[in-house]
C-alpha positions in Angstrom: 11.2 15.5 0.9 14.8 14.8 0.9 15.9 11.2 0.8 19.1 11.8 2.0 17.9 13.6 5.0 19.1 12.6 8.7 16.2 11.5 10.9 14.5 14.1 12.8 15.7 13.3 16.1 19.2 11.2 17.4 18.5 7.9 17.9 18.9 6.6 21.1 20.4 3.2 21.2 19.3 1.6 24.1 15.6 3.1 23.8 16.1 1.9 20.1 16.5 -1.6 21.4 14.0 -2.0 23.8 11.4 -0.7 21.8 12.4 -3.1 19.0 12.3 -6.1 21.8 8.4 -4.8 22.7 7.4 -5.1 19.2 8.6 -8.7 19.7 7.4 -9.5 22.6 4.0 -7.9 21.5 4.2 -10.1 18.2 4.3 -13.4 20.3 1.4 -12.3 23.0 -1.0 -11.2 20.6 -1.1 -14.3 18.3 -0.5 -16.5 22.1 -4.0 -14.7 23.1 -5.5 -15.5 20.1 -4.2 -19.0 19.9 -3.7 -18.3 16.1 -1.6 -15.9 13.8 1.7 -15.9 12.9 4.5 -14.6 15.3 8.3 -15.2 13.2 8.2 -12.9 10.6 7.1 -10.2 12.8 9.7 -10.8 15.2 12.6 -11.1 12.4 11.0 -7.8 10.9 11.0 -5.5 14.2 14.3 -3.7 13.5 13.3 -2.8 10.0 9.8 -1.6 10.6 10.9 0.4 13.7 13.5 2.1 11.4 10.5 2.9 8.9 8.4 4.1 11.3 11.1 6.2 13.6 13.8 7.1 11.0 12.6 7.1 7.3 8.9 7.5 6.5 7.0 10.5 6.5 3.8 10.7 8.1 1.5 12.0 10.5 -0.2 9.6 12.9 -2.8 12.0 13.8 -4.0 12.4 10.0 -3.5 9.0 8.4 -5.0 10.1 5.4 -2.5 13.1 4.6 -2.2 12.8 0.8 1.6 13.1 0.2 2.1 10.6 3.0 4.5 7.7 2.3 2.4 4.9 1.8 3.8 1.1 3.9 2.4 -1.8 2.7 3.0 -4.9 4.2 2.8 -7.5 1.6 3.3 -10.7 3.8 0.1 -9.8 5.4 0.4 -12.6 7.7 2.9 -10.6 9.9 0.1 -8.4 10.1 0.7 -7.8 14.1 4.2 -6.3 13.4 2.3 -3.5 11.6 -0.4 -3.5 14.2 2.4 -3.1 17.1 3.8 0.0 15.2 0.4 1.6 14.2 -0.2 1.5 18.3 2.9 2.5 19.1 3.0 5.7 17.2 -0.3 6.6 18.1 -2.6 5.9 14.9 -5.2 5.4 17.3 -5.1 1.3 18.0 -4.9 0.5 21.8 -3.4 -2.5 23.7 -6.9 -3.7 24.2 -7.0 -4.1 20.2 -3.9 -5.9 20.3 -5.3 -8.0 22.8 -8.1 -8.4 20.7 -6.0 -9.7 17.9 -8.1 -11.8 15.5 -11.3 -11.5 17.4 -14.8 -10.7 16.4 -15.4 -6.9 15.6 -11.7 -6.0 16.4 -9.8 -3.5 14.7 -6.7 -6.0 14.4 -8.0 -8.9 12.0 -5.8 -11.6 10.5 -4.8 -9.9 7.7 -4.3 -5.7 7.6 -7.8 -4.3 5.7 -7.9 -0.9 4.3 -10.7 1.1 5.4 -10.8 -1.1 8.8 -7.6 0.2 10.6 -6.1 3.6 10.3 -2.6 3.6 9.0 -3.5 0.4 6.8 -3.0 1.4 3.1 -4.3 -1.9 1.1 -5.8 -4.9 2.1 -3.0 -7.9 1.9 -3.3 -11.6 2.9 -3.1 -13.1 -0.6 0.4 -13.3 -1.3 1.8 -11.0 -4.3 -1.2 -8.8 -3.7 0.5 -6.3 -1.5 3.5 -6.4 -3.9 1.4 -5.4 -7.3 -0.9 -2.9 -5.3 2.5 -1.0 -4.5 3.1 -1.1 -8.0 0.0 0.8 -8.2 0.7 3.6 -5.8 3.8 4.4 -7.2 2.3 4.9 -10.6 -0.3 7.1 -9.0 2.0 9.0 -7.3 4.5 9.5 -10.1 1.5 10.7 -12.2 0.6 13.1 -9.7 4.1 14.2 -9.2 4.6 15.1 -12.9 1.1 16.9 -13.4 1.0 19.0 -10.4 4.7 19.0 -9.1 6.7 17.8 -6.6 5.7 20.8 -4.2 2.2 18.6 -4.0 3.3 15.2 -4.7 6.6 13.7 -3.5 6.2 10.7 -1.7 7.8 7.2 -1.4 6.0 3.8 -1.3 7.6 0.9 1.0 6.9 -2.5 0.7 7.4 -5.5 2.7 7.4 -8.8 0.8 8.6 -12.5 1.5 9.3 -15.5 -0.6 5.3 -16.0 -1.0 5.3 -12.7 -2.6 7.8 -13.2 -5.1 6.6 -16.8 -6.0 3.1 -15.7 -6.7 3.0 -14.9 -10.7 1.1 -11.7 -9.7 4.2 -10.3 -8.4 6.3 -10.9 -11.4 3.7 -9.5 -13.8 3.8 -6.1 -11.6 7.5 -6.2 -11.1 7.9 -6.1 -15.1 5.6 -3.2 -15.4 7.2 -1.4 -12.6 11.0 -1.7 -14.2 9.4 -1.0 -17.5 7.8 2.4 -16.2 10.9 3.4 -14.2 9.1 3.7 -11.1 11.6 5.2 -9.1 9.8 6.0 -5.9 9.1 2.2 -5.0 11.3 0.9 -2.1 10.7 -3.2 -1.8 12.4 -5.2 0.6 12.5 -8.9 0.2 12.5 -10.7 3.4 14.8 -13.9 2.9 14.4 -15.9 5.5 14.6 -19.3 3.1 11.3 -20.6 5.5 7.6 -21.4 4.1 5.2 -23.4 6.0 6.1 -26.7 4.2 10.1 -26.2 5.6 13.1 -24.5 3.8 12.5 -22.8 0.7 15.2 -25.3 -0.8 12.3 -27.8 -1.0 10.7 -25.7 -3.7 12.9 -22.8 -5.1 16.2 -22.2 -6.5 15.8 -19.2 -8.7 18.0 -16.1 -8.3 15.8 -13.3 -7.1 18.2 -10.8 -7.7 19.2 -11.6 -11.1 15.6 -11.9 -11.8 14.5 -8.3 -10.4 17.7 -6.9 -12.3 16.3 -8.0 -15.8 13.2 -6.5 -14.8 15.3 -3.2 -14.6 15.3 -2.7 -11.2 18.0 -1.5 -8.7 18.7 -4.3 -6.7 21.1 -4.4 -3.5 21.7 -7.6 -1.5 22.0 -6.0 2.2 23.0 -9.6 3.5 23.2 -10.3 7.4 22.1 -6.6 8.7 18.5 -7.7 10.0 19.2 -6.3 13.3 21.6 -3.5 12.3 19.7 -0.3 12.6 22.1 2.0 11.1 22.8 -0.3 7.9 19.0 -0.7 7.7 18.7 2.8 7.3 21.5 3.5 5.0 20.3 1.0 2.7 16.8 2.1 2.5 18.2 5.9 2.0 20.3 4.4 -1.0 17.4 3.0 -2.3 15.1 6.2 -2.2 17.9 8.2 -3.5 17.8 6.1 -7.2 15.0 7.8 -9.0 14.7 6.1 -12.6 13.7 2.5 -11.4 12.1 0.8 -8.3 14.6 -0.4 -5.7 14.7 -4.3 -4.3 16.5 -4.8 -1.0 17.7 -8.4 -0.4 17.3 -8.8 3.6 18.5 -12.2 4.9 16.7 -12.5 8.3 16.2 -15.0 10.6 12.4 -15.9 11.4 11.8 -16.3 15.1 14.9 -14.7 15.9 16.0 -14.2 18.6 14.3 -17.7 20.3 16.9 -20.2 21.8 14.5 -22.8 20.0 12.7 -21.7 17.1 15.2 -19.7 15.4 15.4 -20.3 11.2 12.4 -23.4 12.1 9.6 -23.4 9.9 7.6 -23.5 12.8 8.0 -20.2 13.7 6.1 -19.2 10.2 2.8 -19.6 12.4 1.4 -20.2 15.7 4.5 -21.7 17.8 5.4 -19.6 20.2 3.4 -20.9 23.5 4.2 -20.2 27.0 7.5 -21.8 27.4 8.9 -20.4 24.1 7.6 -17.1 25.1 9.0 -16.9 28.4 12.4 -18.0 27.1 12.5 -15.5 24.4 11.4 -12.7 26.5 14.4 -13.6 28.9 16.7 -13.2 26.0 14.9 -9.8 25.2 15.5 -8.4 28.8 11.7 -8.4 29.1 9.6 -9.3 31.9 8.9 -12.9 31.5 5.7 -13.2 33.6 3.9 -10.2 31.7 1.8 -10.0 28.7 1.6 -7.0 26.2 4.3 -5.1 28.1 4.8 -1.6 26.9 6.9 0.7 29.4 5.8 4.3 29.6 9.5 5.3 27.8 8.7 3.4 24.8 5.2 4.6 23.9 6.4 8.2 24.6 9.5 7.5 22.1 7.4 6.1 19.5 4.4 8.7 19.7 7.0 11.3 19.3 7.7 9.7 16.0 4.3 9.2 15.1 3.8 13.3 15.9 7.0 14.0 14.0 5.1 14.2 10.4 2.7 17.1 11.5 4.9 19.8 10.7 6.1 18.3 7.3 1.9 18.1 6.5 1.4 21.5 7.3 4.2 22.6 5.4 3.0 20.7 2.7 -0.8 22.0 3.3 0.9 25.6 3.0 2.6 24.2 -0.4 -0.9 23.1 -1.6 -2.5 26.4 -0.9 0.2 28.5 -3.0 0.7 26.0 -5.7 -0.3 27.8 -9.2 -2.2 24.6 -10.0 -5.7 23.7 -11.4 -7.4 23.1 -7.7 -10.5 21.7 -8.9 -8.4 19.5 -11.0 -6.2 18.4 -8.4 -9.0 17.6 -5.9 -10.8 15.5 -8.4 -7.7 13.6 -9.4 -7.1 12.7 -5.6 -10.7 11.9 -4.5 -11.2 10.0 -7.7 -14.5 12.3 -9.2 -15.1 14.1 -11.9 -15.4 17.8 -13.0 -18.7 19.9 -13.1 -20.8 18.9 -16.4 -19.4 15.3 -17.0 -22.8 13.8 -16.7 -23.9 16.0 -19.8 -21.1 14.8 -21.9 -22.2 11.4 -21.8 -23.4 10.1 -25.3 -26.9 8.9 -26.3 -28.1 6.6 -29.2 -31.3 7.2 -31.1 -33.6 3.7 -31.2 -32.8 1.5 -33.9 -29.2 2.3 -33.8 -26.8 -1.1 -34.0 -24.3 -0.5 -31.6 -22.0 -3.2 -29.9 -21.8 -2.2 -26.2 -18.0 -2.4 -26.3 -18.0 0.6 -28.8 -20.6 2.4 -26.7 -18.6 2.1 -23.9 -15.4 3.2 -25.9 -17.8 6.6 -26.8 -18.5 6.8 -23.1 -15.2 6.2 -22.1 -13.7 9.1 -24.9 -16.4 11.7 -23.8 -15.4 11.5 -20.0 -11.7 11.5 -20.3 -11.4 15.1 -20.6 -13.9 15.2 -17.6 -12.1 12.5 -15.0 -8.8 14.1 -14.4 -7.4 10.6 -13.3 -9.0 8.7 -15.8 -6.1 6.6 -17.0 -7.3 3.3 -19.3 -5.6 0.3 -20.8 -6.3 -3.0 -21.5 -4.4 -6.8 -21.0 -3.3 -6.4 -24.6 -6.5 -5.9 -25.6 -7.1 -2.1 -25.8 -8.7 -2.0 -29.3 -10.8 -5.0 -28.6 -12.4 -4.1 -25.2 -12.9 -0.8 -25.8 -10.5 1.1 -23.8 -8.4 3.1 -26.2 -9.2 6.8 -25.8 -9.3 9.2 -28.7 -6.2 11.2 -29.0 -4.6 9.1 -26.2 -1.3 10.1 -24.5 0.6 7.0 -23.8 1.4 6.6 -20.0 5.4 5.6 -20.2 8.4 6.3 -18.2 9.2 9.4 -19.9 5.6 10.3 -19.9 3.8 10.0 -16.7 1.2 12.3 -17.1 -0.5 9.9 -20.0 -3.8 8.5 -19.9 -3.4 5.6 -21.8 -1.9 2.6 -20.1 -0.7 -0.4 -21.9 -0.5 -3.3 -19.3 0.2 -5.9 -21.8 -0.6 -9.8 -21.4 -0.8 -9.1 -17.4 -4.4 -9.7 -16.7 -3.9 -10.3 -13.0 -0.9 -7.9 -12.5 -3.3 -5.4 -14.3 -6.2 -5.8 -12.1 -3.7 -5.8 -8.9 -1.9 -2.7 -10.0 -5.3 -0.8 -10.7 -6.4 -1.5 -7.1 -3.4 0.1 -5.8 -3.6 3.3 -8.0 -7.2 3.3 -7.2 -6.6 3.1 -3.3 -3.8 5.8 -3.4 -5.9 8.3 -4.9 -4.8 10.2 -8.3 -5.8 7.6 -10.8 -9.3 6.2 -11.8 -8.4 3.1 -13.7 -10.2 1.4 -16.1 -8.5 -1.8 -17.6 -10.2 -3.9 -19.9 -9.9 -7.8 -20.9 -12.2 -10.4 -22.7 -14.9 -11.6 -19.9 -13.3 -15.1 -20.3 -10.0 -13.8 -18.8 -11.4 -12.3 -16.0 -10.5 -15.6 -14.2 -6.8 -14.6 -14.6 -7.7 -11.5 -12.8 -10.1 -12.4 -10.6 -8.2 -12.9 -7.5 -7.4 -9.1 -7.5 -11.1 -8.6 -8.8 -12.2 -10.1 -5.4 -9.9 -7.5 -3.6 -11.2 -4.6 -5.6 -14.4 -5.5 -3.8 -13.1 -6.4 -0.7 -11.2 -3.0 -0.1 -13.8 -0.7 -1.7 -11.4 0.7 -4.8 -12.7 2.6 -7.5 -11.8 0.5 -10.6 -13.5 -0.1 -13.4 -13.2 -3.4 -15.8 -14.1 -3.5 -19.2 -15.1 -7.0 -19.5 -15.9 -7.5 -23.1 -16.9 -10.7 -25.8 -19.5 -11.7 -23.0 -21.2 -14.8 -24.3 -21.0 -17.7 -26.8 -21.6 -14.7 -29.3 -17.8 -14.7 -29.6 -18.2 -17.2 -32.1 -15.4 -18.9 -33.8 -12.7 -18.8 -31.3 -14.5 -22.0 -29.7 -15.1 -22.6 -26.0 -12.1 -21.7 -24.6 -13.0 -17.9 -25.4 -16.6 -18.4 -25.0 -17.5 -17.3 -21.4 -20.6 -19.2 -20.2 -20.3 -19.4 -16.1 -17.9 -16.1 -15.6 -21.0 -13.5 -15.2 -22.3 -15.7 -12.5 -18.7 -16.3 -10.9 -18.4 -12.2 -11.0 -22.2 -11.9 -9.8 -21.0 -13.7 -6.9 -18.9 -11.4 -5.4 -20.1 -9.2 -2.7 -19.9 -5.5 -3.2 -18.8 -5.7 -6.8 -21.2 -3.5 -9.1 -21.5 -5.9 -12.3 -23.4 -4.3 -15.0 -24.6 -6.5 -18.4 -26.2 -3.4 -20.6 -28.8 -4.3 -22.8 -27.7 -1.6 -25.6 -25.7 1.4 -25.9 -27.9 3.4 -23.7 -27.8 1.2 -20.9 -23.9 1.2 -21.4 -24.2 5.1 -20.9 -26.3 4.5 -17.6 -23.6 2.1 -16.3 -20.8 4.6 -17.1 -22.7 7.3 -15.0 -23.1 5.0 -12.0 -19.4 3.7 -12.1 -17.8 7.4 -12.1 -20.4 8.6 -9.7 -20.4 5.7 -7.0 -17.6 4.3 -5.0 -16.0 0.8 -5.2 -15.4 -1.3 -8.3 -17.5 -1.9 -11.4 -17.3 -4.6 -13.8 -19.1 -3.8 -17.0 -20.4 -7.0 -19.2 -20.2 -5.9 -22.6 -20.7 -7.4 -26.1 -18.7 -7.7 -28.9 -21.5 -7.9 -31.4 -23.6 -5.1 -32.3 -27.0 -4.8 -30.6 -30.3 -2.9 -31.4 -31.0 0.2 -29.2 -34.2 -0.3 -27.7 -36.8 1.7 -27.1 -37.2 2.7 -23.6 -33.3 2.3 -22.1 -32.6 5.9 -22.5 -34.8 6.6 -19.6 -34.6 3.2 -18.1 -33.6 2.9 -14.3 -30.4 1.2 -14.6 -29.3 2.6 -11.4 -32.2 0.6 -9.7 -30.7 -2.5 -11.2 -33.6 -3.8 -13.0 -37.0 -2.0 -14.5 -40.1 -2.5 -16.8 -38.9 -1.9 -20.4 -42.0 -2.7 -22.2 -45.1 -3.1 -20.2 -48.7 -4.5 -21.2 -52.3 -4.5 -20.1 -53.0 -7.6 -17.8 -49.7 -9.4 -18.8 -49.8 -13.2 -18.7 -46.1 -13.6 -18.1 -42.9 -11.6 -17.4 -39.7 -12.0 -19.8 -36.7 -11.0 -18.2 -33.0 -10.7 -19.7 -29.9 -9.1 -19.2 -27.1 -7.8 -22.1 -27.5 -9.4 -25.4 -30.5 -11.4 -24.5 -32.9 -8.6 -23.5 -33.5 -7.9 -27.5 -34.8 -11.4 -27.5 -37.8 -10.6 -24.8 -38.9 -7.8 -26.7 -38.9 -9.8 -30.0 -40.5 -12.4 -28.1 -43.2 -10.5 -26.3 -44.1 -9.1 -30.0 -44.9 -12.4 -31.1 -46.7 -13.4 -28.1 -48.7 -10.2 -28.8 -49.8 -10.9 -31.9 -51.4 -14.3 -30.5 -53.5 -12.5 -27.8 -50.6 -13.1 -25.1 -49.4 -10.0 -23.0 -46.2 -10.2 -21.8 -43.8 -7.8 -19.8 -40.7 -7.7 -20.6 -37.9 -6.6 -17.8 -34.2 -5.4 -18.0 -31.9 -6.5 -15.3 -28.5 -5.1 -15.8 -27.2 -5.4 -12.4 -28.4 -7.7 -10.1 -26.5 -6.4 -6.9 -28.0 -3.1 -7.9 -31.8 -4.6 -8.1 -31.4 -6.4 -4.8 -30.3 -3.4 -3.3 -33.9 -1.9 -3.7 -37.2 -2.1 -1.9 -39.3 -5.0 -2.0 -41.6 -3.4 -3.2 -40.1 -2.3 -6.1 -38.9 -5.4 -7.0 -42.4 -6.8 -7.2 -43.7 -3.9 -9.2 -41.2 -4.8 -11.4 -41.3 -8.4 -11.1 -45.0 -9.5 -10.4 -45.1 -12.5 -8.5 -48.7 -13.5 -9.4 -47.8 -14.1 -13.0 -45.1 -16.7 -14.1 -41.4 -15.4 -15.2 -39.1 -16.4 -17.7 -35.6 -15.3 -17.8 -33.1 -15.6 -20.7 -29.6 -15.2 -20.8 -26.3 -16.5 -23.0 -24.7 -18.4 -19.9 -25.3 -20.6 -16.9 -28.4 -20.6 -15.6 -27.2 -20.4 -11.5 -28.4 -17.4 -10.2 -31.2 -16.7 -12.1 -34.0 -18.6 -10.0 -34.1 -15.8 -7.5 -35.7 -13.7 -9.9 -37.1 -15.9 -12.2 -39.6 -19.0 -12.1 -38.2 -20.4 -15.5 -34.6 -19.6 -16.8 -33.4 -20.4 -20.2 -29.5 -20.8 -20.4 -26.0 -22.3 -21.5 -25.3 -25.0 -18.8 -22.5 -26.3 -20.7 -19.7 -25.1 -22.9 -19.9 -23.3 -25.8 -18.8 -24.2 -29.4 -16.7 -22.8 -32.3 -18.8 -21.8 -35.0 -20.4 -18.2 -36.1 -22.0 -16.2 -33.0 -25.0 -16.0 -34.3 -24.9 -20.1 -35.1 -23.7 -20.9 -31.4 -26.5 -18.7 -29.9 -29.4 -20.1 -31.9 -27.9 -23.9 -31.5 -27.6 -23.6 -28.0 -31.9 -22.1 -27.8 -30.8 -18.6 -27.0 -33.3 -16.6 -29.4 -36.8 -15.1 -29.7 -38.3 -18.5 -30.9 -37.0 -20.4 -27.9 -38.4 -18.1 -25.5 -41.6 -17.9 -27.1 -41.8 -21.8 -27.1 -40.8 -21.8 -23.6 -43.8 -19.2 -22.8 -46.1 -21.1 -24.7 -45.1 -24.5 -22.3 -44.8 -22.4 -19.0 -48.6 -21.1 -19.8 -49.7 -24.3 -21.3 
């Protein structure tokens, strides 16, 4: 795909202008019908979107998942009607009725773009800065695929539209620094510099120099100036950026929000839902559109855009021919793109003997090392905590600007950027990203972790140092509420394994499954328990130790399961039979049948849970909960655990009290 090639069809200036005006009309009409939404940015950027979809990007609207397509990310997702208008016009499957149902229940046009919900949407954007960082992940995945399998198989661009708000959010800074350091040359960002925010002109809160900032990040930066309506200048700027192959590009575009409204151009009200009947009619008169007709799309406009949407079919077919003829490992390529593993990967997972003492972060590291040769897309790293979080690979190849096929990525102290970049890489295909940090710092990554779940992105988080067992670093580094916070995120697979063998089972679930997995792992050594090697971790919970006619069920997750086993042994010596349940994953357990859950946690006998964290949520499973509903303290980890009541003795005492 040559960045210097001309458009496939000669532009028709009159039809170009009419098409852009139609987009502007739709950008007013859909939010007006919904009485909700953002109009002005979509209106201002209509010419840029037109140039991208009709002159620059390679895509096939009939095959929106074509692996070598160019990617488009609307990081300023509040302007979603702009993308929906182009997806309708170019033939991705959205209808005019879908636009009329903008922001309504069950529609294909939600308030912000959602990947997997609307064909042609690559990532879920809305929280500002996330799409910016996702784009870096997509550029990273493209570079790795191209380096490993060749430009005949992978050779495309990622185009990102971003706003003042995107660049103000800290996650964009983290991701921009990574992209420049890695020299990701097929990233083309357009910064919509309109000087407008919800509160008013950005002069109220912004005075930095974005051009200088991105140049310091080692980006190619070009200030396009006042060309927001100049189609040829927009195309030329994009193509100049596409020709820069050794660094990402930022094109600064001075636009005017709400243009060409007679009354609302450059007005901060246009950032939201400002165009009502009178304003829409006045603006449509300027645009030469019927003032008494909503959702106006004439036949010649739809035909023009549909031809642009079909144009990529020949390029997709040529790519398929090149792929079929390529002398590459096709199984490895397919597994890379799909984010899956090669045959035999499950047999490679290690196991441990009962009685061994292994921290689950170290067990996870062993699993990761065993899987690396068999999961072609696997790229592992930590937020400057690679060794501490078990994300260091044996014999790693660092992924760098000069070695893009590497499998060890050093994210640096960038938890939020790490998670958001991982989302983009996973959604692109070609990388199964693994990222590690201390559990307490999942707070820094949480906005992107939430979007991992919302996007169903196949990412794996290694959250280690999972309790007050961290010890001397004190309460700032001792997580107590963090597992509960992660468990509260819908569709995030959270697994806190009790020992090394449960950790191996957790890795099996993470690689075999879809969507994100958060592994919650210990710093301290834990005993390998009898029964965990064959335990039903895939069911989320199971009976680890049973007894005839048990009087009580003792349950826990992670490092506290050992105390359940020890307490059951103590109680048995006194004639009290106890069942022990390991509950490593609440979400997986909740997905099981009611009958299965009752077979594990017998409702006819009292149940007691123990976990070194807040008790919030445990009462859905247990009648009584032992936990830590306060912050920790600085002392050796074992001392903190004991002093805060996390021990077998505390569980025995609680059981005696419950049984009277």
